[in-house]
Residue, then its C-alpha position, 0 to 999 in steps of 0.5 A: m945517651k943519658s935520659d932527660f930524667i937522668d938529666n935533669p937536676h932536680n930528680s938525681g940520686n933517689a929520684g925514683h923512690m922520692t918520685t913514688d912517695n910523691k905520687t903516692l902521698i897525693q893520691r891518697a890525700l886526695a882521695e880522703l879530700i874527696s870522700t871526706g871533703d874536709a880539707d885538713t887532710l891537705v894540712p899534714l902535707l903542705k908547708d907552711d909557705f905553701v904558694y898556689h898558682r891559679p890565674d884568678a888566685t894565688t895564695r902564699t901561705k898554707a893558711e890562705w890557700l886553705a881558707l879558698v879551698r874551705e870556701g869552695p863545694l868540697d863536700e858537694m863535688k864528684v872528682e874522677i881522676d884520671h891521670v896522676l904522672a910524677e917524676g922527681d919532685h913534681v906531680v900532675m894530675h888530671s880530673r874531671r870536676r862537677i857538682p851535681g846539678a850546676g851544669p857540666g863541669v870543669e877538666v882541670v890540671d894540678i901540678w905540685r911541686f915538693d919539696d923536703g917530703r911536703i907539698a910546697e907548690a902547686w898550679e891548677i889548670v881549669e877549663p869549663a867542659a862546655e866551652t872546650a870547643a870553644h877555646q879550640v879556635w887558636w888551635e885551628s887553621d887559619g887558611r893558610 
């Protein structure tokens, strides 16, 4: 019986090496970004037509996304990375981010898709930590 990893056409051939390389690239880039607060550390990793998805902001180029990131408080942000997982051409990270003095922060899941050794697409799912309990009502039983 073949595993899902082997059956996935995006994960054929050199998938194990590609997965490790992509995960390592993300970890190194984020460590530098977190330590310096400089979005330019990501420039060489992004394809020019990099697409970024978030419910409140979608960008269609590397330049658009970098402009969006530079507007944020990167130099003040504290980031705790809990998990970095990789399979094939995707890397997923779960982190907690906060700005000192600005409340409890957010929980974030980032998903990156690589193409030819560079990040082609990303998704960011953000939930304010203070609102997590309120967002669980959909999960609770309705008494049926």
